[in-house]
Residue, then its C-alpha position, 0 to 999 in steps of 0.5 A: x915081453x917087458x911092459x913099458x910106459x909106451x904100452x897101450x891098454x885094451x879091456x874086456x868089460x863084462x859081468x861076470x868076466x872071470x870065466x872069459x878066455x879073451x885075455x888069454x888068446x888076445x895077449x898071446x896074439x899081441x906078444x906073438x906080433x910084438x905089439x905094445x898092448x896089454x889086454x885086461x878083464x874088468x868085472x863091471x856092473x851094468x850100473x857102472x858101465x857108463x862110468x867105466x867106458x868114459x873112464x877108458x876114454x879118460x885113461x887113454x885105453x885104445x879100446x875094449x870088448x864088451x860081453x854079457x850084459x853090456x852090449x845093448x846098453x853100451x850103444x847109449x854111450x858111443x860117439x858113433x856106431x859102425x854099420x853092424x853095431x847100428x843095425x844090431x843096436x848092440x856093441x861088442x867092440x869099442x875103439x877109442x879114436x882120438x878121444x871118440x868112442x866108436x862102437x862096432x859089432x864083430x859078432x856077426x862075422x865071428x858067427x858066420x866064420x864059425x858056421x863055415x869052419x864047422x861045415x854048418x849049412x843052414x840055408x833053406x832051414x828053420x832055426x830055433x834061437x834061444x835068447x833075445x839079447x845082443x848076441x842073439x841079434x848078431x846070430x839072427x843077422x848072420x842067419x839072415x845073411x845065410x838065407x835061413x827060411x825062418x827063425x823061431x826065437x824063445x826067451x825067458x823074458x817076454x818083453x825082451x822077446x817082443x823087443x827082439x821081434x820089433x827089431x827083427x822086422x826092421x832089420x831082417x828080411x827072413x821071417x822071425x816068429x816067437x815061441x813061448x819059453x813055457x811051451x818049449x820046455x813044459x808043453x812041447x806037444x803043443x808045438x808041431x813046429x818043433x819037427x821042422x827045426x833043423x838047428x838050435x842055437x843057444x844065445x843065452x848065458x845058460x850053461x855058463x855055470x853048468x846049467x842044463x837046458x832041458x830041451x824037448x829032444x823027443x819032439x825035435x825029430x828034424x834036429x841036425x845041429x846044436x850050437x852053443x855060444x857059451x863055451x867051457x874047458x870041457x864043453x857045455x852041458x848042451x853040446x855034451x847032450x847033443x854028443x850023446x844023441x849024435x847030433x852035430x854040434x859046436x860051442x862058442x869057442x870058434x865064434x869067440x876067436x873069430x870075433x876076437x880076431x876082428x876086434x884085434x884088427x880094429x884095435x891094432x891095425x894088424x891081422x890076428x895070428x889065428x893059429x896063435x889064438x886057437x893054440x892059446x885056447x887048446x893049451 
């Protein structure tokens, strides 16, 4: 496709972004439909996010996706927030509407479609959620909608976990309780609740660099699902460990595609060609 001055720009802002597959599948979809857009990734430090977002507006970018660690901070720089973004207090998609930045969150629908695609039925179950950032809020919102009975949240920073609990009591109807990160990994014998956990969802960045999450597998006797929002070309350490233990699992690729497809629709007004997006990742 020949790029001309009539093309509009789309962006991914994150820190880091080198690992991201979003430009690969977004550009494949844009080219398939012959749409005049180019999707580029930019590594933006948190202190520079405000300038980057206002720069997108000044340069006439059509929009941007936001990834770690920008989703919550970006709320402060939006001219308006759409429904899920306002509920989650987190933005992963920004659309430039005639010079106004409108914040959306497509992670909720992306996660719910990933659950459905993989056949993960979590209604009436207890779930352990690792992480307390913007992605974790989206997952919790989806879990609330599919009617899990309880969400346990564990986060390395207690302050972020506390803020997550405060948010959940305003935004969700299902019970949300905290687990100590220390007790989860160092003193699992003191947490009898582990036996009731049906699914574990990693919404932290752990695994991006190949780190293992040393879960107390021996205490998780009721565990049926392991879901990692992190993704990798050959799977993540967490899903590989789940495979070894014959626990059903999937990584973040499906959610990445489904939330990206919804962003694509918001940017372009066209339904995304999912087969092209999934094909771009598989190739």
